[in-house]
C-alpha positions as CSV (number, residue, x, y, z in Angstrom):
1,M,-274.0,149.5,-67.9
2,S,-275.2,146.8,-70.4
3,G,-275.4,143.2,-69.3
4,K,-272.7,142.2,-71.8
5,A,-270.3,144.7,-70.4
6,W,-270.7,143.3,-66.8
7,D,-270.2,139.7,-68.1
8,K,-266.9,140.7,-69.6
9,I,-265.6,142.4,-66.5
10,V,-266.4,139.3,-64.4
11,L,-264.7,137.1,-66.9
12,L,-261.6,139.4,-67.0
13,L,-261.4,139.3,-63.2
14,G,-261.5,135.5,-63.0
15,G,-258.8,135.2,-65.8
16,L,-256.6,137.5,-63.6
17,L,-257.2,135.5,-60.7
18,V,-256.2,132.2,-62.2
19,V,-253.1,133.7,-63.5
20,A,-252.2,135.1,-60.1
21,V,-252.8,131.6,-58.5
22,S,-250.6,129.8,-61.2
23,V,-247.8,132.3,-60.7
24,L,-248.0,131.6,-56.9
25,F,-247.8,127.9,-57.3
26,S,-244.8,128.1,-59.7
27,L,-242.8,130.2,-57.4
28,R,-243.5,127.7,-54.5
29,A,-242.6,124.7,-56.8
30,L,-239.2,126.3,-57.6
31,G,-238.5,126.6,-53.8
32,F,-239.7,123.2,-52.9
33,S,-236.1,121.7,-52.9
34,E,-235.0,124.3,-50.2
35,N,-237.3,122.5,-47.5
36,F,-235.0,119.4,-47.9
37,A,-231.6,121.0,-47.8
38,L,-228.9,119.1,-45.7
39,K,-227.8,120.9,-42.6
40,E,-224.2,120.3,-41.6
41,A,-224.2,118.5,-38.1
42,S,-221.7,119.5,-35.6
43,P,-219.7,116.6,-34.2
44,V,-220.5,115.2,-30.8
45,N,-218.1,113.1,-28.8
46,D,-219.9,112.7,-25.3
47,L,-221.8,109.6,-26.2
48,P,-224.1,108.1,-23.5
49,E,-222.9,105.2,-21.5
50,T,-224.1,101.6,-23.0
51,K,-226.1,99.1,-21.1
52,E,-223.9,96.2,-21.8
53,T,-223.8,94.9,-18.2
54,I,-227.5,94.7,-18.0
55,A,-227.6,93.1,-21.5
56,G,-225.1,90.4,-20.5
57,I,-227.1,89.5,-17.2
58,A,-230.3,89.3,-19.5
59,R,-228.5,87.1,-21.9
60,S,-227.1,84.6,-19.0
61,Y,-230.7,84.2,-18.0
62,V,-231.8,83.2,-21.6
63,E,-228.8,80.9,-22.2
64,K,-229.0,79.1,-18.8
65,K,-230.6,75.8,-19.1
66,Q,-233.6,75.8,-16.7
67,E,-234.3,72.5,-15.2
68,W,-237.1,71.5,-12.8
69,S,-236.4,69.4,-9.9
70,N,-238.9,67.5,-8.0
71,S,-239.3,68.0,-4.4
72,N,-237.4,65.5,-2.1
73,K,-240.1,65.5,0.6
74,G,-241.4,62.0,0.1
75,V,-240.7,58.9,2.2
76,N,-237.0,58.3,2.7
77,N,-236.3,61.5,0.6
78,T,-237.8,60.0,-2.5
79,E,-238.8,62.4,-5.1
80,V,-242.5,63.3,-5.2
81,P,-243.9,63.4,-8.8
82,L,-245.1,66.8,-10.0
83,F,-248.2,66.2,-11.9
84,I,-249.3,62.7,-10.8
85,S,-250.0,61.2,-7.4
86,V,-247.5,58.8,-5.6
87,P,-248.6,55.3,-6.6
88,L,-249.6,53.4,-3.7
89,V,-250.5,49.7,-3.8
90,E,-252.1,47.5,-1.1
91,K,-250.8,44.0,-1.1
92,D,-251.7,41.4,1.7
93,G,-253.0,44.4,3.7
94,I,-249.9,46.5,3.4
95,V,-249.6,49.7,1.6
96,I,-246.7,49.7,-0.8
97,N,-245.0,53.1,-1.9
98,M,-243.8,52.1,-5.3
99,I,-241.3,55.0,-5.4
100,D,-239.9,54.1,-2.0
101,P,-236.6,52.0,-2.9
102,N,-237.1,50.3,0.6
103,S,-240.5,49.2,0.0
104,A,-241.3,45.4,-0.7
105,P,-241.2,44.4,-4.2
106,I,-244.9,44.0,-5.4
107,R,-243.7,41.4,-8.1
108,P,-240.6,39.8,-6.7
109,P,-237.9,39.5,-7.5
110,V,-238.2,42.6,-9.9
111,E,-237.9,45.8,-8.1
112,N,-240.6,48.3,-8.2
113,S,-238.6,51.0,-9.6
114,W,-238.0,48.8,-12.8
115,L,-241.6,48.4,-13.4
116,L,-242.2,52.0,-13.1
117,K,-239.4,52.7,-15.4
118,Y,-240.9,50.7,-18.3
119,N,-244.6,51.6,-17.3
120,L,-245.4,47.9,-17.0
121,D,-248.6,46.9,-15.7
122,F,-247.6,46.1,-12.2
123,L,-251.3,45.6,-11.1
124,N,-251.4,42.6,-13.2
125,A,-250.3,39.5,-11.3
126,G,-248.9,38.0,-14.6
127,V,-246.9,41.1,-15.5
128,L,-243.5,39.2,-15.4
129,S,-244.7,36.6,-17.8
130,Q,-245.9,39.1,-20.5
131,D,-243.9,39.9,-23.5
132,P,-245.0,43.7,-24.3
133,D,-242.4,44.2,-27.1
134,R,-243.3,40.8,-28.7
135,D,-239.6,39.9,-29.1
136,G,-240.0,36.2,-27.8
137,F,-238.8,37.1,-24.1
138,T,-240.8,37.7,-21.0
139,S,-240.5,40.7,-18.9
140,L,-238.7,38.6,-16.2
141,A,-236.2,37.2,-18.6
142,E,-235.6,40.8,-19.8
143,W,-235.0,42.0,-16.1
144,E,-232.7,39.2,-15.5
145,A,-230.7,39.9,-18.7
146,K,-230.8,43.7,-17.8
147,T,-232.5,44.5,-21.2
148,D,-235.3,46.8,-22.3
149,P,-238.7,45.0,-22.1
150,V,-240.5,47.5,-24.3
151,D,-237.8,47.5,-27.2
152,E,-237.9,44.4,-29.5
153,A,-234.3,45.4,-30.4
154,S,-233.2,45.0,-27.0
155,H,-233.4,41.4,-25.6
156,P,-231.5,38.4,-23.9
157,P,-229.2,36.2,-26.1
158,Y,-231.1,34.1,-28.5
159,A,-228.8,31.2,-27.1
160,N,-231.3,31.4,-24.2
161,K,-233.9,30.1,-26.5
162,L,-232.0,27.2,-27.9
163,I,-233.1,23.6,-26.9
164,F,-230.9,20.6,-26.5
165,A,-233.3,17.7,-27.6
166,S,-231.0,14.7,-27.7
167,R,-227.5,13.4,-28.0
168,Q,-226.5,11.1,-31.1
169,Q,-223.4,9.5,-32.0
170,E,-221.4,7.8,-34.8
171,V,-218.9,5.2,-33.8
172,Y,-215.4,4.9,-35.4
173,V,-214.1,1.4,-34.4
174,L,-210.3,0.3,-34.9
175,R,-208.3,-2.6,-33.8
176,F,-204.4,-2.8,-33.7
177,A,-204.1,-6.2,-35.5
178,A,-200.4,-6.8,-36.1
179,K,-197.0,-5.6,-36.7
180,P,-196.1,-7.2,-40.2
181,D,-192.7,-5.6,-40.5
182,P,-190.4,-3.2,-38.3
183,E,-191.9,-0.2,-40.0
184,R,-195.5,-0.9,-40.7
185,F,-198.6,-1.6,-38.6
186,Q,-201.8,-3.3,-39.5
187,V,-204.9,-1.4,-38.1
188,N,-208.5,-2.7,-39.0
189,R,-211.4,-0.4,-39.3
190,L,-214.4,-2.6,-38.0
191,P,-217.8,-2.2,-39.5
192,S,-220.2,0.4,-38.1
193,A,-223.3,2.5,-38.7
194,K,-221.2,5.3,-40.3
195,W,-218.6,3.0,-41.7
196,P,-220.5,-0.2,-42.9
197,R,-217.6,-1.7,-44.8
198,G,-214.5,-3.0,-42.8
199,E,-210.9,-2.1,-44.1
200,N,-207.3,-2.9,-43.4
201,F,-204.7,-0.1,-43.1
202,Y,-201.0,-0.9,-43.5
203,I,-199.5,2.5,-42.0
204,R,-196.3,3.8,-40.8
205,I,-195.5,6.2,-38.1
206,G,-196.4,9.9,-39.1
207,E,-198.8,8.6,-42.0
208,V,-202.6,9.2,-42.3
209,S,-205.0,6.5,-42.9
210,K,-206.6,6.1,-46.3
211,D,-209.9,7.2,-45.2
212,E,-208.3,10.3,-43.7
213,Q,-209.7,9.8,-40.2
214,F,-206.6,9.3,-38.0
215,R,-202.9,9.6,-38.0
216,L,-200.4,7.2,-36.4
217,D,-198.2,9.1,-34.1
218,S,-196.0,6.5,-32.0
219,Y,-195.5,3.0,-31.0
220,E,-194.7,1.4,-27.7
221,E,-193.9,-2.4,-27.1
222,K,-195.6,-3.7,-24.0
223,K,-196.6,-7.0,-22.4
224,A,-199.3,-7.9,-20.2
225,R,-201.1,-10.8,-18.5
226,N,-204.5,-11.8,-19.7
227,N,-207.4,-12.9,-17.4
228,V,-205.8,-16.5,-17.3
229,G,-202.4,-15.3,-16.4
230,I,-200.8,-15.7,-19.7
231,E,-198.4,-13.1,-20.9
232,V,-199.7,-11.4,-24.0
233,D,-198.6,-8.7,-26.5
234,A,-200.1,-5.4,-25.0
235,S,-198.2,-3.0,-27.3
236,V,-199.9,0.4,-27.8
237,L,-200.3,2.6,-30.9
238,K,-201.0,6.3,-30.2
239,I,-203.1,7.9,-33.0
240,T,-204.7,11.2,-33.5
241,Y,-208.5,11.1,-34.6
242,L,-208.5,13.9,-37.1
243,P,-212.1,15.0,-37.1
244,K,-211.8,16.0,-33.5
245,N,-208.0,16.3,-33.2
246,E,-208.3,13.8,-30.1
247,T,-205.5,11.4,-29.1
248,H,-206.4,7.8,-28.6
249,E,-204.5,4.6,-27.7
250,L,-205.0,1.3,-29.7
251,V,-204.0,-1.7,-27.5
252,R,-203.2,-4.8,-29.4
253,N,-206.1,-7.0,-30.3
254,V,-208.5,-4.8,-28.2
255,D,-211.4,-3.0,-30.1
256,T,-211.3,0.8,-29.6
257,Q,-214.4,2.7,-30.1
258,I,-214.1,6.5,-30.9
259,P,-217.4,8.2,-30.7
260,T,-218.4,11.3,-32.4
261,Y,-221.3,13.1,-30.8
262,Y,-223.9,15.1,-32.4
263,A,-226.3,17.5,-30.7
264,E,-229.9,17.6,-31.7
265,M,-230.5,21.4,-31.5
266,Q,-234.0,23.1,-31.8
267,F,-235.1,26.7,-31.3
268,E,-237.9,27.8,-29.2
269,L,-238.8,30.8,-31.4
270,D,-238.9,28.7,-34.7
271,S,-240.5,25.3,-34.6
272,S,-239.0,24.5,-37.9
273,F,-235.5,24.6,-36.8
274,K,-233.9,21.3,-36.2
275,Q,-230.3,20.5,-36.8
276,Y,-227.9,17.7,-35.8
277,V,-224.5,19.5,-35.1
278,K,-221.3,17.7,-34.7
279,E,-218.8,18.5,-31.7
280,G,-216.6,21.3,-32.9
281,E,-219.0,22.5,-35.6
282,T,-221.0,25.8,-36.1
283,F,-224.5,26.6,-36.9
284,S,-226.5,29.8,-37.3
285,L,-230.1,31.1,-36.7
286,T,-232.2,32.6,-39.4
287,I,-233.4,35.3,-37.0
288,D,-229.7,36.1,-35.8
289,P,-227.4,35.7,-38.9
290,D,-224.6,37.7,-37.5
291,T,-224.0,35.3,-34.6
292,K,-222.0,32.2,-34.9
293,Y,-222.8,29.3,-32.6
294,R,-220.3,26.5,-31.8
295,V,-221.1,23.1,-30.5
296,V,-218.1,22.6,-28.0
297,K,-218.9,19.6,-26.0
298,V,-222.2,17.3,-26.2
299,N,-222.7,15.5,-22.9
300,E,-225.3,13.0,-22.1
301,N,-227.4,15.4,-20.5
302,S,-226.4,18.8,-21.6
303,V,-224.4,20.5,-24.5
304,V,-221.8,23.3,-24.1
305,I,-222.2,26.1,-26.8
306,T,-220.2,29.2,-27.5
307,F,-221.7,32.1,-29.4
308,Q,-220.2,35.4,-30.6
309,T,-221.7,38.3,-32.5
310,G,-219.3,40.5,-34.6
311,T,-216.4,41.7,-32.4
312,A,-218.2,41.2,-29.1
313,P,-216.6,38.9,-26.5
314,E,-217.3,35.2,-27.0
315,E,-219.8,33.9,-24.6
316,T,-220.4,30.2,-23.3
317,V,-223.6,28.7,-22.2
318,E,-224.6,25.1,-21.0
319,I,-227.9,23.9,-22.1
320,P,-229.6,21.1,-20.1
321,K,-231.3,18.3,-22.2
322,K,-235.1,18.9,-22.4
């Protein structure tokens, strides 16, 4: 057999093999979908029991708030801190347990618990005079007012920082001079610092004076003896001093001084604040615009002031003169 004939036989056999393999793959491809055919499932009614009870127990542990309680094995059943040691302080040879409510206060009159609550430097002898929140009030003042010493928004009333520096007065002087006719009365206003010019008022009962300072309310005819025993006219006019709504009596030919007092008010937290406030009038502070302060009574050595913030109850304080 020649070489060319042999090559043809090998080529023919290779071609037949390729054709056979191609046919085989084609047949398998046609049957590929049968491998994924859905099989009809038979119904099963016997389902296994669920673990709902176990799941409920597990859920209750997750939802329950877990809280840590310190051990009550300290002195007098006080709680023992978990991660820090019990604060002990020696003072005058006595060891003070700071968390024991029966221990002596290290900075009287303030309780040890209050110093610990606000993390104040209780080892510092001047801790009560310090102002950690810089609101103008010492820690002692905050303790007395039951406010927060480390929160500048929480502080005692600013009325505690008001200063009564002095009492000033204006005098309104009247004299019941005469009764010129059955209906009218002559009342003289005498010169004073506030009213340097004198004036005569002819006024009937129920009328208001031309300077609008008083109203004549009533007249009572009276007699009295003077210092030498002579009977004189001591008739009385009752008037209302309108600026203060006060009742006064004017005795015939007797000078009657009606003082109006002013309080010289200053403010410890603002050296520029200085006001003369008349009895019955109000004033305010720049640092505290929502609070209305009223001067109720100006005494020689003290002033009575009321103050109210918004709808809070009105409070009263008496400030001694400095």
